[in-house]
Every structure is written in structure tokens, then in C-alpha cells.
PDB file with one MODEL, atoms N, CA, C and O in Angstrom:
MODEL        1
ATOM      1  N   UNK A   1      12.162  14.003 -65.281  1.00  0.00           N
ATOM      2  CA  UNK A   1      10.790  13.593 -65.023  1.00  0.00           C
ATOM      3  C   UNK A   1      10.399  14.087 -63.627  1.00  0.00           C
ATOM      4  O   UNK A   1      11.170  13.958 -62.676  1.00  0.00           O
ATOM      5  N   UNK A   2       9.231  14.636 -63.521  1.00  0.00           N
ATOM      6  CA  UNK A   2       8.748  15.165 -62.244  1.00  0.00           C
ATOM      7  C   UNK A   2       8.421  14.017 -61.286  1.00  0.00           C
ATOM      8  O   UNK A   2       7.993  12.939 -61.698  1.00  0.00           O
ATOM      9  N   UNK A   3       8.635  14.284 -60.004  1.00  0.00           N
ATOM     10  CA  UNK A   3       8.351  13.252 -59.006  1.00  0.00           C
ATOM     11  C   UNK A   3       6.876  12.878 -58.976  1.00  0.00           C
ATOM     12  O   UNK A   3       6.536  11.724 -58.716  1.00  0.00           O
ATOM     13  N   UNK A   4       6.010  13.828 -59.237  1.00  0.00           N
ATOM     14  CA  UNK A   4       4.573  13.517 -59.231  1.00  0.00           C
ATOM     15  C   UNK A   4       4.216  12.564 -60.373  1.00  0.00           C
ATOM     16  O   UNK A   4       3.376  11.681 -60.200  1.00  0.00           O
ATOM     17  N   UNK A   5       4.839  12.733 -61.520  1.00  0.00           N
ATOM     18  CA  UNK A   5       4.595  11.834 -62.645  1.00  0.00           C
ATOM     19  C   UNK A   5       5.094  10.435 -62.324  1.00  0.00           C
ATOM     20  O   UNK A   5       4.415   9.446 -62.600  1.00  0.00           O
ATOM     21  N   UNK A   6       6.281  10.358 -61.740  1.00  0.00           N
ATOM     22  CA  UNK A   6       6.844   9.069 -61.356  1.00  0.00           C
ATOM     23  C   UNK A   6       5.983   8.396 -60.285  1.00  0.00           C
ATOM     24  O   UNK A   6       5.757   7.186 -60.324  1.00  0.00           O
ATOM     25  N   UNK A   7       5.511   9.189 -59.340  1.00  0.00           N
ATOM     26  CA  UNK A   7       4.638   8.657 -58.285  1.00  0.00           C
ATOM     27  C   UNK A   7       3.343   8.113 -58.875  1.00  0.00           C
ATOM     28  O   UNK A   7       2.885   7.040 -58.482  1.00  0.00           O
ATOM     29  N   UNK A   8       2.754   8.842 -59.810  1.00  0.00           N
ATOM     30  CA  UNK A   8       1.525   8.375 -60.462  1.00  0.00           C
ATOM     31  C   UNK A   8       1.775   7.098 -61.258  1.00  0.00           C
ATOM     32  O   UNK A   8       0.943   6.191 -61.261  1.00  0.00           O
ATOM     33  N   UNK A   9       2.919   7.030 -61.930  1.00  0.00           N
ATOM     34  CA  UNK A   9       3.278   5.821 -62.673  1.00  0.00           C
ATOM     35  C   UNK A   9       3.333   4.604 -61.753  1.00  0.00           C
ATOM     36  O   UNK A   9       2.747   3.565 -62.058  1.00  0.00           O
ATOM     37  N   UNK A  10       4.035   4.731 -60.632  1.00  0.00           N
ATOM     38  CA  UNK A  10       4.143   3.604 -59.707  1.00  0.00           C
ATOM     39  C   UNK A  10       2.800   3.266 -59.068  1.00  0.00           C
ATOM     40  O   UNK A  10       2.522   2.099 -58.793  1.00  0.00           O
ATOM     41  N   UNK A  11       1.969   4.273 -58.832  1.00  0.00           N
ATOM     42  CA  UNK A  11       0.651   4.006 -58.267  1.00  0.00           C
ATOM     43  C   UNK A  11      -0.189   3.153 -59.224  1.00  0.00           C
ATOM     44  O   UNK A  11      -0.740   2.128 -58.823  1.00  0.00           O
ATOM     45  N   UNK A  12      -0.284   3.579 -60.487  1.00  0.00           N
ATOM     46  CA  UNK A  12      -1.115   2.827 -61.432  1.00  0.00           C
ATOM     47  C   UNK A  12      -0.501   1.479 -61.774  1.00  0.00           C
ATOM     48  O   UNK A  12      -1.221   0.513 -62.026  1.00  0.00           O
ATOM     49  N   UNK A  13       0.812   1.409 -61.784  1.00  0.00           N
ATOM     50  CA  UNK A  13       1.482   0.131 -61.988  1.00  0.00           C
ATOM     51  C   UNK A  13       1.147  -0.821 -60.834  1.00  0.00           C
ATOM     52  O   UNK A  13       0.891  -2.006 -61.048  1.00  0.00           O
ATOM     53  N   UNK A  14       1.152  -0.285 -59.610  1.00  0.00           N
ATOM     54  CA  UNK A  14       0.803  -1.079 -58.437  1.00  0.00           C
ATOM     55  C   UNK A  14      -0.654  -1.540 -58.507  1.00  0.00           C
ATOM     56  O   UNK A  14      -0.950  -2.697 -58.208  1.00  0.00           O
ATOM     57  N   UNK A  15      -1.557  -0.656 -58.896  1.00  0.00           N
ATOM     58  CA  UNK A  15      -2.972  -1.012 -58.991  1.00  0.00           C
ATOM     59  C   UNK A  15      -3.177  -2.133 -60.007  1.00  0.00           C
ATOM     60  O   UNK A  15      -3.881  -3.103 -59.728  1.00  0.00           O
ATOM     61  N   UNK A  16      -2.571  -2.005 -61.171  1.00  0.00           N
ATOM     62  CA  UNK A  16      -2.720  -3.035 -62.202  1.00  0.00           C
ATOM     63  C   UNK A  16      -2.122  -4.370 -61.765  1.00  0.00           C
ATOM     64  O   UNK A  16      -2.735  -5.418 -61.965  1.00  0.00           O
ATOM     65  N   UNK A  17      -0.939  -4.339 -61.176  1.00  0.00           N
ATOM     66  CA  UNK A  17      -0.301  -5.584 -60.757  1.00  0.00           C
ATOM     67  C   UNK A  17      -1.048  -6.255 -59.601  1.00  0.00           C
ATOM     68  O   UNK A  17      -1.178  -7.479 -59.581  1.00  0.00           O
ATOM     69  N   UNK A  18      -1.531  -5.483 -58.657  1.00  0.00           N
ATOM     70  CA  UNK A  18      -2.293  -6.068 -57.550  1.00  0.00           C
ATOM     71  C   UNK A  18      -3.629  -6.607 -58.054  1.00  0.00           C
ATOM     72  O   UNK A  18      -4.113  -7.620 -57.549  1.00  0.00           O
ATOM     73  N   UNK A  19      -4.230  -5.946 -59.039  1.00  0.00           N
ATOM     74  CA  UNK A  19      -5.469  -6.460 -59.633  1.00  0.00           C
ATOM     75  C   UNK A  19      -5.221  -7.790 -60.331  1.00  0.00           C
ATOM     76  O   UNK A  19      -6.019  -8.719 -60.204  1.00  0.00           O
ATOM     77  N   UNK A  20      -4.133  -7.885 -61.056  1.00  0.00           N
ATOM     78  CA  UNK A  20      -3.785  -9.134 -61.723  1.00  0.00           C
ATOM     79  C   UNK A  20      -3.514 -10.239 -60.702  1.00  0.00           C
ATOM     80  O   UNK A  20      -3.917 -11.384 -60.908  1.00  0.00           O
ATOM     81  N   UNK A  21      -2.848  -9.911 -59.623  1.00  0.00           N
ATOM     82  CA  UNK A  21      -2.580 -10.880 -58.573  1.00  0.00           C
ATOM     83  C   UNK A  21      -3.880 -11.353 -57.921  1.00  0.00           C
ATOM     84  O   UNK A  21      -4.054 -12.548 -57.685  1.00  0.00           O
ATOM     85  N   UNK A  22      -4.776 -10.439 -57.633  1.00  0.00           N
ATOM     86  CA  UNK A  22      -6.064 -10.798 -57.044  1.00  0.00           C
ATOM     87  C   UNK A  22      -6.898 -11.630 -58.016  1.00  0.00           C
ATOM     88  O   UNK A  22      -7.528 -12.607 -57.611  1.00  0.00           O
ATOM     89  N   UNK A  23      -6.907 -11.251 -59.285  1.00  0.00           N
ATOM     90  CA  UNK A  23      -7.629 -12.004 -60.306  1.00  0.00           C
ATOM     91  C   UNK A  23      -7.091 -13.433 -60.402  1.00  0.00           C
ATOM     92  O   UNK A  23      -7.868 -14.385 -60.475  1.00  0.00           O
ATOM     93  N   UNK A  24      -5.779 -13.583 -60.401  1.00  0.00           N
ATOM     94  CA  UNK A  24      -5.166 -14.911 -60.470  1.00  0.00           C
ATOM     95  C   UNK A  24      -5.565 -15.759 -59.265  1.00  0.00           C
ATOM     96  O   UNK A  24      -5.879 -16.940 -59.408  1.00  0.00           O
ATOM     97  N   UNK A  25      -5.552 -15.154 -58.088  1.00  0.00           N
ATOM     98  CA  UNK A  25      -5.939 -15.868 -56.880  1.00  0.00           C
ATOM     99  C   UNK A  25      -7.398 -16.318 -56.956  1.00  0.00           C
ATOM    100  O   UNK A  25      -7.713 -17.462 -56.629  1.00  0.00           O
ATOM    101  N   UNK A  26      -8.276 -15.432 -57.381  1.00  0.00           N
ATOM    102  CA  UNK A  26      -9.706 -15.763 -57.466  1.00  0.00           C
ATOM    103  C   UNK A  26      -9.948 -16.854 -58.510  1.00  0.00           C
ATOM    104  O   UNK A  26     -10.752 -17.759 -58.287  1.00  0.00           O
ATOM    105  N   UNK A  27      -9.259 -16.770 -59.643  1.00  0.00           N
ATOM    106  CA  UNK A  27      -9.429 -17.782 -60.678  1.00  0.00           C
ATOM    107  C   UNK A  27      -8.963 -19.152 -60.191  1.00  0.00           C
ATOM    108  O   UNK A  27      -9.621 -20.156 -60.461  1.00  0.00           O
ATOM    109  N   UNK A  28      -7.855 -19.206 -59.489  1.00  0.00           N
ATOM    110  CA  UNK A  28      -7.375 -20.487 -58.954  1.00  0.00           C
ATOM    111  C   UNK A  28      -8.330 -20.992 -57.882  1.00  0.00           C
ATOM    112  O   UNK A  28      -8.565 -22.195 -57.773  1.00  0.00           O
ATOM    113  N   UNK A  29      -8.874 -20.090 -57.103  1.00  0.00           N
ATOM    114  CA  UNK A  29      -9.789 -20.474 -56.042  1.00  0.00           C
ATOM    115  C   UNK A  29     -11.077 -21.087 -56.595  1.00  0.00           C
ATOM    116  O   UNK A  29     -11.549 -22.102 -56.083  1.00  0.00           O
ATOM    117  N   UNK A  30     -11.645 -20.478 -57.635  1.00  0.00           N
ATOM    118  CA  UNK A  30     -12.939 -20.936 -58.137  1.00  0.00           C
ATOM    119  C   UNK A  30     -12.854 -21.942 -59.287  1.00  0.00           C
ATOM    120  O   UNK A  30     -13.789 -22.716 -59.493  1.00  0.00           O
ATOM    121  N   UNK A  31     -11.764 -21.943 -60.028  1.00  0.00           N
ATOM    122  CA  UNK A  31     -11.630 -22.855 -61.168  1.00  0.00           C
ATOM    123  C   UNK A  31     -10.547 -23.902 -60.922  1.00  0.00           C
ATOM    124  O   UNK A  31      -9.897 -24.362 -61.861  1.00  0.00           O
ATOM    125  N   UNK A  32     -10.363 -24.263 -59.695  1.00  0.00           N
ATOM    126  CA  UNK A  32      -9.281 -25.162 -59.317  1.00  0.00           C
ATOM    127  C   UNK A  32      -9.409 -26.545 -59.964  1.00  0.00           C
ATOM    128  O   UNK A  32      -8.437 -27.064 -60.512  1.00  0.00           O
ATOM    129  N   UNK A  33     -10.593 -27.134 -59.902  1.00  0.00           N
ATOM    130  CA  UNK A  33     -10.768 -28.476 -60.455  1.00  0.00           C
ATOM    131  C   UNK A  33     -10.522 -28.492 -61.960  1.00  0.00           C
ATOM    132  O   UNK A  33      -9.856 -29.391 -62.475  1.00  0.00           O
ATOM    133  N   UNK A  34     -11.058 -27.500 -62.664  1.00  0.00           N
ATOM    134  CA  UNK A  34     -10.848 -27.413 -64.103  1.00  0.00           C
ATOM    135  C   UNK A  34      -9.361 -27.207 -64.424  1.00  0.00           C
ATOM    136  O   UNK A  34      -8.823 -27.837 -65.334  1.00  0.00           O
ATOM    137  N   UNK A  35      -8.714 -26.330 -63.678  1.00  0.00           N
ATOM    138  CA  UNK A  35      -7.292 -26.066 -63.915  1.00  0.00           C
ATOM    139  C   UNK A  35      -6.446 -27.300 -63.615  1.00  0.00           C
ATOM    140  O   UNK A  35      -5.482 -27.575 -64.329  1.00  0.00           O
ATOM    141  N   UNK A  36      -6.795 -28.041 -62.572  1.00  0.00           N
ATOM    142  CA  UNK A  36      -6.076 -29.283 -62.265  1.00  0.00           C
ATOM    143  C   UNK A  36      -6.227 -30.276 -63.417  1.00  0.00           C
ATOM    144  O   UNK A  36      -5.266 -30.941 -63.805  1.00  0.00           O
ATOM    145  N   UNK A  37      -7.427 -30.368 -63.952  1.00  0.00           N
ATOM    146  CA  UNK A  37      -7.675 -31.314 -65.048  1.00  0.00           C
ATOM    147  C   UNK A  37      -6.857 -30.925 -66.287  1.00  0.00           C
ATOM    148  O   UNK A  37      -6.201 -31.772 -66.893  1.00  0.00           O
ATOM    149  N   UNK A  38      -6.901 -29.660 -66.652  1.00  0.00           N
ATOM    150  CA  UNK A  38      -6.211 -29.195 -67.852  1.00  0.00           C
ATOM    151  C   UNK A  38      -4.692 -29.257 -67.683  1.00  0.00           C
ATOM    152  O   UNK A  38      -3.997 -29.863 -68.499  1.00  0.00           O
ATOM    153  N   UNK A  39      -4.183 -28.635 -66.630  1.00  0.00           N
ATOM    154  CA  UNK A  39      -2.732 -28.580 -66.444  1.00  0.00           C
ATOM    155  C   UNK A  39      -2.149 -29.924 -66.036  1.00  0.00           C
ATOM    156  O   UNK A  39      -1.016 -30.250 -66.388  1.00  0.00           O
ATOM    157  N   UNK A  40      -2.918 -30.690 -65.303  1.00  0.00           N
ATOM    158  CA  UNK A  40      -2.444 -32.017 -64.921  1.00  0.00           C
ATOM    159  C   UNK A  40      -2.255 -32.922 -66.120  1.00  0.00           C
ATOM    160  O   UNK A  40      -1.299 -33.696 -66.175  1.00  0.00           O
ATOM    161  N   UNK A  41      -3.163 -32.828 -67.085  1.00  0.00           N
ATOM    162  CA  UNK A  41      -3.025 -33.658 -68.277  1.00  0.00           C
ATOM    163  C   UNK A  41      -1.936 -33.128 -69.214  1.00  0.00           C
ATOM    164  O   UNK A  41      -1.276 -33.907 -69.902  1.00  0.00           O
ATOM    165  N   UNK A  42      -1.750 -31.827 -69.242  1.00  0.00           N
ATOM    166  CA  UNK A  42      -0.722 -31.250 -70.111  1.00  0.00           C
ATOM    167  C   UNK A  42       0.688 -31.540 -69.608  1.00  0.00           C
ATOM    168  O   UNK A  42       1.573 -31.886 -70.391  1.00  0.00           O
ATOM    169  N   UNK A  43       0.891 -31.398 -68.311  1.00  0.00           N
ATOM    170  CA  UNK A  43       2.239 -31.485 -67.754  1.00  0.00           C
ATOM    171  C   UNK A  43       2.489 -32.740 -66.932  1.00  0.00           C
ATOM    172  O   UNK A  43       3.572 -32.904 -66.370  1.00  0.00           O
ATOM    173  N   UNK A  44       1.504 -33.627 -66.856  1.00  0.00           N
ATOM    174  CA  UNK A  44       1.646 -34.887 -66.108  1.00  0.00           C
ATOM    175  C   UNK A  44       2.108 -34.639 -64.661  1.00  0.00           C
ATOM    176  O   UNK A  44       3.088 -35.213 -64.186  1.00  0.00           O
ATOM    177  N   UNK A  45       1.367 -33.771 -63.996  1.00  0.00           N
ATOM    178  CA  UNK A  45       1.688 -33.427 -62.614  1.00  0.00           C
ATOM    179  C   UNK A  45       0.508 -33.788 -61.724  1.00  0.00           C
ATOM    180  O   UNK A  45      -0.644 -33.771 -62.157  1.00  0.00           O
ATOM    181  N   UNK A  46       0.811 -34.111 -60.482  1.00  0.00           N
ATOM    182  CA  UNK A  46      -0.249 -34.399 -59.518  1.00  0.00           C
ATOM    183  C   UNK A  46      -0.879 -33.089 -59.044  1.00  0.00           C
ATOM    184  O   UNK A  46      -0.345 -32.006 -59.286  1.00  0.00           O
ATOM    185  N   UNK A  47      -2.010 -33.205 -58.373  1.00  0.00           N
ATOM    186  CA  UNK A  47      -2.683 -32.015 -57.853  1.00  0.00           C
ATOM    187  C   UNK A  47      -1.815 -31.288 -56.838  1.00  0.00           C
ATOM    188  O   UNK A  47      -1.788 -30.058 -56.820  1.00  0.00           O
ATOM    189  N   UNK A  48      -1.113 -32.020 -56.002  1.00  0.00           N
ATOM    190  CA  UNK A  48      -0.244 -31.398 -54.995  1.00  0.00           C
ATOM    191  C   UNK A  48       0.911 -30.646 -55.655  1.00  0.00           C
ATOM    192  O   UNK A  48       1.289 -29.568 -55.197  1.00  0.00           O
ATOM    193  N   UNK A  49       1.472 -31.205 -56.720  1.00  0.00           N
ATOM    194  CA  UNK A  49       2.549 -30.524 -57.429  1.00  0.00           C
ATOM    195  C   UNK A  49       2.055 -29.245 -58.096  1.00  0.00           C
ATOM    196  O   UNK A  49       2.729 -28.215 -58.062  1.00  0.00           O
ATOM    197  N   UNK A  50       0.873 -29.319 -58.700  1.00  0.00           N
ATOM    198  CA  UNK A  50       0.301 -28.126 -59.331  1.00  0.00           C
ATOM    199  C   UNK A  50       0.016 -27.040 -58.300  1.00  0.00           C
ATOM    200  O   UNK A  50       0.273 -25.864 -58.556  1.00  0.00           O
ATOM    201  N   UNK A  51      -0.505 -27.414 -57.151  1.00  0.00           N
ATOM    202  CA  UNK A  51      -0.753 -26.437 -56.092  1.00  0.00           C
ATOM    203  C   UNK A  51       0.546 -25.770 -55.652  1.00  0.00           C
ATOM    204  O   UNK A  51       0.585 -24.560 -55.430  1.00  0.00           O
ATOM    205  N   UNK A  52       1.605 -26.561 -55.528  1.00  0.00           N
ATOM    206  CA  UNK A  52       2.901 -26.013 -55.120  1.00  0.00           C
ATOM    207  C   UNK A  52       3.448 -25.049 -56.175  1.00  0.00           C
ATOM    208  O   UNK A  52       4.006 -24.006 -55.837  1.00  0.00           O
ATOM    209  N   UNK A  53       3.286 -25.400 -57.440  1.00  0.00           N
ATOM    210  CA  UNK A  53       3.763 -24.528 -58.519  1.00  0.00           C
ATOM    211  C   UNK A  53       2.968 -23.227 -58.530  1.00  0.00           C
ATOM    212  O   UNK A  53       3.555 -22.147 -58.600  1.00  0.00           O
ATOM    213  N   UNK A  54       1.646 -23.315 -58.461  1.00  0.00           N
ATOM    214  CA  UNK A  54       0.815 -22.109 -58.456  1.00  0.00           C
ATOM    215  C   UNK A  54       1.142 -21.221 -57.265  1.00  0.00           C
ATOM    216  O   UNK A  54       1.242 -20.001 -57.398  1.00  0.00           O
ATOM    217  N   UNK A  55       1.307 -21.837 -56.104  1.00  0.00           N
ATOM    218  CA  UNK A  55       1.625 -21.069 -54.905  1.00  0.00           C
ATOM    219  C   UNK A  55       2.964 -20.353 -55.067  1.00  0.00           C
ATOM    220  O   UNK A  55       3.078 -19.173 -54.736  1.00  0.00           O
ATOM    221  N   UNK A  56       3.963 -21.050 -55.567  1.00  0.00           N
ATOM    222  CA  UNK A  56       5.279 -20.427 -55.711  1.00  0.00           C
ATOM    223  C   UNK A  56       5.258 -19.315 -56.758  1.00  0.00           C
ATOM    224  O   UNK A  56       5.941 -18.305 -56.595  1.00  0.00           O
ATOM    225  N   UNK A  57       4.489 -19.485 -57.823  1.00  0.00           N
ATOM    226  CA  UNK A  57       4.372 -18.430 -58.835  1.00  0.00           C
ATOM    227  C   UNK A  57       3.715 -17.191 -58.232  1.00  0.00           C
ATOM    228  O   UNK A  57       4.201 -16.077 -58.426  1.00  0.00           O
ATOM    229  N   UNK A  58       2.615 -17.374 -57.503  1.00  0.00           N
ATOM    230  CA  UNK A  58       1.927 -16.236 -56.902  1.00  0.00           C
ATOM    231  C   UNK A  58       2.781 -15.544 -55.847  1.00  0.00           C
ATOM    232  O   UNK A  58       2.773 -14.317 -55.746  1.00  0.00           O
ATOM    233  N   UNK A  59       3.516 -16.326 -55.061  1.00  0.00           N
ATOM    234  CA  UNK A  59       4.396 -15.722 -54.047  1.00  0.00           C
ATOM    235  C   UNK A  59       5.519 -14.945 -54.716  1.00  0.00           C
ATOM    236  O   UNK A  59       5.839 -13.834 -54.292  1.00  0.00           O
ATOM    237  N   UNK A  60       6.119 -15.508 -55.749  1.00  0.00           N
ATOM    238  CA  UNK A  60       7.183 -14.805 -56.463  1.00  0.00           C
ATOM    239  C   UNK A  60       6.686 -13.520 -57.094  1.00  0.00           C
ATOM    240  O   UNK A  60       7.360 -12.492 -57.033  1.00  0.00           O
ATOM    241  N   UNK A  61       5.510 -13.574 -57.700  1.00  0.00           N
ATOM    242  CA  UNK A  61       4.932 -12.385 -58.319  1.00  0.00           C
ATOM    243  C   UNK A  61       4.626 -11.323 -57.269  1.00  0.00           C
ATOM    244  O   UNK A  61       4.854 -10.135 -57.493  1.00  0.00           O
ATOM    245  N   UNK A  62       4.115 -11.753 -56.136  1.00  0.00           N
ATOM    246  CA  UNK A  62       3.795 -10.828 -55.053  1.00  0.00           C
ATOM    247  C   UNK A  62       5.052 -10.140 -54.540  1.00  0.00           C
ATOM    248  O   UNK A  62       5.037  -8.936 -54.284  1.00  0.00           O
ATOM    249  N   UNK A  63       6.132 -10.884 -54.388  1.00  0.00           N
ATOM    250  CA  UNK A  63       7.396 -10.299 -53.940  1.00  0.00           C
ATOM    251  C   UNK A  63       7.895  -9.268 -54.949  1.00  0.00           C
ATOM    252  O   UNK A  63       8.357  -8.193 -54.565  1.00  0.00           O
ATOM    253  N   UNK A  64       7.802  -9.594 -56.239  1.00  0.00           N
ATOM    254  CA  UNK A  64       8.231  -8.654 -57.275  1.00  0.00           C
ATOM    255  C   UNK A  64       7.378  -7.391 -57.278  1.00  0.00           C
ATOM    256  O   UNK A  64       7.903  -6.290 -57.448  1.00  0.00           O
ATOM    257  N   UNK A  65       6.075  -7.537 -57.092  1.00  0.00           N
ATOM    258  CA  UNK A  65       5.192  -6.370 -57.046  1.00  0.00           C
ATOM    259  C   UNK A  65       5.555  -5.488 -55.854  1.00  0.00           C
ATOM    260  O   UNK A  65       5.617  -4.266 -55.985  1.00  0.00           O
ATOM    261  N   UNK A  66       5.792  -6.091 -54.707  1.00  0.00           N
ATOM    262  CA  UNK A  66       6.171  -5.304 -53.542  1.00  0.00           C
ATOM    263  C   UNK A  66       7.510  -4.610 -53.754  1.00  0.00           C
ATOM    264  O   UNK A  66       7.649  -3.429 -53.439  1.00  0.00           O
ATOM    265  N   UNK A  67       8.494  -5.327 -54.283  1.00  0.00           N
ATOM    266  CA  UNK A  67       9.832  -4.770 -54.431  1.00  0.00           C
ATOM    267  C   UNK A  67       9.903  -3.684 -55.503  1.00  0.00           C
ATOM    268  O   UNK A  67      10.605  -2.688 -55.328  1.00  0.00           O
ATOM    269  N   UNK A  68       9.184  -3.866 -56.604  1.00  0.00           N
ATOM    270  CA  UNK A  68       9.336  -2.954 -57.725  1.00  0.00           C
ATOM    271  C   UNK A  68       8.169  -1.999 -57.944  1.00  0.00           C
ATOM    272  O   UNK A  68       8.251  -1.134 -58.816  1.00  0.00           O
ATOM    273  N   UNK A  69       7.092  -2.126 -57.185  1.00  0.00           N
ATOM    274  CA  UNK A  69       5.956  -1.211 -57.327  1.00  0.00           C
ATOM    275  C   UNK A  69       5.607  -0.514 -56.025  1.00  0.00           C
ATOM    276  O   UNK A  69       5.568   0.715 -55.967  1.00  0.00           O
ATOM    277  N   UNK A  70       5.356  -1.282 -54.993  1.00  0.00           N
ATOM    278  CA  UNK A  70       4.849  -0.707 -53.749  1.00  0.00           C
ATOM    279  C   UNK A  70       5.927   0.052 -52.991  1.00  0.00           C
ATOM    280  O   UNK A  70       5.688   1.167 -52.527  1.00  0.00           O
ATOM    281  N   UNK A  71       7.102  -0.532 -52.863  1.00  0.00           N
ATOM    282  CA  UNK A  71       8.186   0.142 -52.136  1.00  0.00           C
ATOM    283  C   UNK A  71       8.589   1.451 -52.815  1.00  0.00           C
ATOM    284  O   UNK A  71       8.709   2.464 -52.125  1.00  0.00           O
ATOM    285  N   UNK A  72       8.807   1.479 -54.147  1.00  0.00           N
ATOM    286  CA  UNK A  72       9.116   2.779 -54.763  1.00  0.00           C
ATOM    287  C   UNK A  72       7.979   3.795 -54.629  1.00  0.00           C
ATOM    288  O   UNK A  72       8.228   4.988 -54.451  1.00  0.00           O
ATOM    289  N   UNK A  73       6.740   3.324 -54.715  1.00  0.00           N
ATOM    290  CA  UNK A  73       5.609   4.239 -54.569  1.00  0.00           C
ATOM    291  C   UNK A  73       5.586   4.849 -53.168  1.00  0.00           C
ATOM    292  O   UNK A  73       5.403   6.058 -53.026  1.00  0.00           O
ATOM    293  N   UNK A  74       5.767   4.040 -52.150  1.00  0.00           N
ATOM    294  CA  UNK A  74       5.782   4.542 -50.774  1.00  0.00           C
ATOM    295  C   UNK A  74       6.947   5.509 -50.569  1.00  0.00           C
ATOM    296  O   UNK A  74       6.793   6.538 -49.912  1.00  0.00           O
ATOM    297  N   UNK A  75       8.111   5.179 -51.130  1.00  0.00           N
ATOM    298  CA  UNK A  75       9.267   6.063 -51.002  1.00  0.00           C
ATOM    299  C   UNK A  75       8.991   7.417 -51.668  1.00  0.00           C
ATOM    300  O   UNK A  75       9.347   8.463 -51.125  1.00  0.00           O
ATOM    301  N   UNK A  76       8.365   7.393 -52.826  1.00  0.00           N
ATOM    302  CA  UNK A  76       8.025   8.662 -53.495  1.00  0.00           C
ATOM    303  C   UNK A  76       6.958   9.427 -52.736  1.00  0.00           C
ATOM    304  O   UNK A  76       6.983  10.658 -52.718  1.00  0.00           O
ATOM    305  N   UNK A  77       6.032   8.737 -52.115  1.00  0.00           N
ATOM    306  CA  UNK A  77       5.019   9.423 -51.288  1.00  0.00           C
ATOM    307  C   UNK A  77       5.673  10.088 -50.088  1.00  0.00           C
ATOM    308  O   UNK A  77       5.274  11.182 -49.688  1.00  0.00           O
ATOM    309  N   UNK A  78       6.670   9.437 -49.514  1.00  0.00           N
ATOM    310  CA  UNK A  78       7.374  10.023 -48.366  1.00  0.00           C
ATOM    311  C   UNK A  78       8.165  11.259 -48.804  1.00  0.00           C
ATOM    312  O   UNK A  78       8.243  12.247 -48.074  1.00  0.00           O
ATOM    313  N   UNK A  79       8.748  11.192 -49.999  1.00  0.00           N
ATOM    314  CA  UNK A  79       9.567  12.306 -50.488  1.00  0.00           C
ATOM    315  C   UNK A  79       8.750  13.537 -50.837  1.00  0.00           C
ATOM    316  O   UNK A  79       9.245  14.658 -50.714  1.00  0.00           O
ATOM    317  N   UNK A  80       7.510  13.353 -51.271  1.00  0.00           N
ATOM    318  CA  UNK A  80       6.716  14.513 -51.706  1.00  0.00           C
ATOM    319  C   UNK A  80       5.714  14.934 -50.664  1.00  0.00           C
ATOM    320  O   UNK A  80       4.970  15.892 -50.874  1.00  0.00           O
TER     321      UNK A  80
ENDMDL
END
């Protein structure tokens, strides 16, 4: 596989994953009360617990995106 193809793959993968991360953040920001009502009743969790879970999920996803998308993309950009 050519390095340019691999670089393009990681670029678009990074764009899609960062878009999903931004979308998730915006949805939690604007639909927080509704999400607390729905998820709180489903899982019997307090608002503080739900915030902690959402935060940890977003942080974990962000770390994975950086480790498996952004770092390889930057490394391929340096190589070419």
C-alpha cells in the first residue's frame, strides 16, 4: 500500500472521528437535561454520576482518536 493512500486513510479517519467527538460534545452540551432525564431513569443514576460517565467516555474516545488516528497521520506526514 502506498504511503499516500495510508496517509489519506488516516486523515479521513481522523476527520470522521473528530467530527463524531465534536457532535457528541455539542449534543451533551445542548440536550443535557433531556439526556439526564432519559438515562437517569433507565440506569437509576444521579446527574453527577451521569456527568462523570459521559466525561470518562469522551476522554477515553479522545485518547483513542489521538493514539490511533492523529499520531499515525502526523507520522506519515513527517515521512512523506
